[in-house]
C-alpha positions as CSV (number, residue, x, y, z in Angstrom):
1,X,21.9,-52.7,-35.7
2,X,18.2,-51.5,-34.9
3,X,16.3,-50.9,-38.2
4,X,12.8,-50.3,-38.4
5,X,10.7,-49.9,-41.7
6,X,7.4,-47.8,-42.2
7,X,5.0,-47.5,-44.9
8,X,3.4,-44.3,-46.1
9,X,0.0,-44.8,-47.4
10,X,-2.4,-41.7,-47.9
11,X,-0.2,-39.5,-45.6
12,X,-0.6,-42.0,-42.9
13,X,2.7,-43.9,-41.5
14,X,2.1,-47.3,-40.5
15,X,4.0,-50.8,-40.4
16,X,4.7,-52.4,-43.6
17,X,2.3,-55.6,-44.1
18,X,3.5,-59.1,-44.0
19,X,5.7,-60.1,-46.8
20,X,7.5,-57.0,-47.2
21,X,10.9,-57.4,-48.6
22,X,13.5,-54.9,-49.1
23,X,16.4,-55.9,-51.2
24,X,17.6,-52.6,-52.7
25,X,18.9,-49.4,-51.4
26,X,19.6,-50.2,-47.8
27,X,21.2,-53.4,-48.4
28,X,25.0,-54.0,-48.2
29,X,25.3,-56.5,-51.1
30,X,23.2,-56.5,-54.2
31,X,24.2,-59.4,-56.6
32,X,22.7,-62.4,-57.7
33,X,24.8,-65.0,-55.7
34,X,26.0,-63.0,-53.0
35,X,23.3,-60.7,-51.5
36,X,21.2,-59.7,-48.4
37,X,17.8,-58.6,-47.7
38,X,15.2,-57.4,-44.9
39,X,12.1,-59.2,-44.7
40,X,8.7,-58.8,-42.3
41,X,7.0,-62.0,-42.5
42,X,4.4,-61.6,-39.7
43,X,1.7,-58.8,-39.2
44,X,2.5,-56.4,-36.5
45,X,0.2,-54.7,-34.3
46,X,-0.4,-51.1,-34.8
47,X,0.9,-50.2,-31.3
48,X,4.4,-51.5,-32.3
49,X,6.9,-50.7,-35.0
50,X,7.9,-53.6,-37.4
51,X,11.5,-54.8,-37.0
52,X,12.6,-56.7,-40.1
53,X,14.9,-59.6,-39.9
54,X,18.1,-59.3,-41.9
55,X,19.1,-62.1,-44.1
56,X,22.3,-62.7,-45.9
57,X,22.9,-65.1,-48.6
58,X,26.5,-66.0,-48.7
59,X,26.5,-69.1,-50.7
60,X,23.9,-70.1,-53.5
61,X,24.8,-73.8,-54.6
62,X,21.4,-74.4,-55.9
63,X,21.6,-71.5,-58.3
64,X,18.3,-70.1,-57.2
65,X,17.3,-66.5,-58.0
66,X,16.9,-63.8,-55.6
67,X,13.2,-63.8,-55.7
68,X,13.0,-67.6,-55.4
69,X,15.4,-67.5,-52.1
70,X,13.2,-64.6,-50.9
71,X,10.0,-66.5,-51.5
72,X,11.1,-69.7,-50.0
73,X,12.4,-67.8,-46.9
74,X,8.7,-65.9,-46.4
75,X,6.9,-69.5,-46.9
76,X,9.3,-71.2,-44.3
77,X,7.9,-68.4,-41.6
78,X,4.5,-70.2,-42.1
79,X,5.8,-73.8,-41.6
80,X,6.6,-73.8,-38.1
81,X,4.6,-77.1,-36.9
82,X,2.2,-76.5,-34.1
83,X,1.7,-72.8,-34.6
84,X,-1.1,-71.6,-36.8
85,X,0.4,-68.0,-37.7
86,X,3.7,-66.8,-39.3
87,X,6.8,-66.7,-37.0
88,X,9.6,-64.0,-37.5
89,X,12.1,-66.2,-38.8
90,X,11.9,-69.6,-40.9
91,X,10.9,-72.8,-39.5
92,X,14.1,-74.4,-40.1
93,X,15.9,-71.6,-38.0
94,X,13.6,-72.3,-35.1
95,X,14.4,-76.0,-35.5
96,X,18.1,-75.9,-35.6
97,X,17.9,-73.5,-32.5
98,X,15.5,-76.2,-30.6
99,X,18.2,-78.9,-31.6
100,X,21.2,-76.8,-30.3
101,X,19.3,-76.1,-26.9
102,X,18.4,-79.8,-26.5
103,X,22.0,-81.0,-27.4
104,X,23.4,-78.4,-24.9
105,X,21.0,-79.2,-22.2
106,X,21.5,-83.1,-22.7
107,X,25.4,-82.4,-22.7
108,X,25.2,-80.3,-19.6
109,X,23.0,-82.5,-17.5
110,X,25.1,-85.6,-18.5
111,X,28.3,-83.8,-17.3
112,X,27.0,-83.3,-13.9
113,X,25.9,-86.6,-13.4
114,X,27.8,-89.7,-13.1
115,X,27.3,-90.8,-16.7
116,X,29.5,-90.1,-19.5
117,X,27.9,-87.7,-22.1
118,X,27.1,-89.0,-25.4
119,X,29.9,-88.1,-27.7
120,X,27.5,-88.0,-30.8
121,X,26.0,-84.9,-29.0
122,X,29.2,-83.1,-28.8
């Protein structure tokens, strides 16, 4: 799905600002424990259109409110170590992606060598 969001101010159409969250209207689930939302965490240049990230909350074991989960998600986009600005997805997602890539690369390189792959990485 290729969704774009626009903001209309004073007759001009532009990209929504960072922190824009849409959790009503175009979302599929709108409950308190099962819901989804769209968020734009980073500032987009005027020459490109903002593409929001779609988040789905399927299990809420901490009993956080919708607003709290949205705020935590937004703040996590600013907590990526070694990068001064916001990123499009939360830092924990980027770290999980890095770990999966590292694990895959380590597993693959060991299979092609004479060593046995580390079973804990499987």
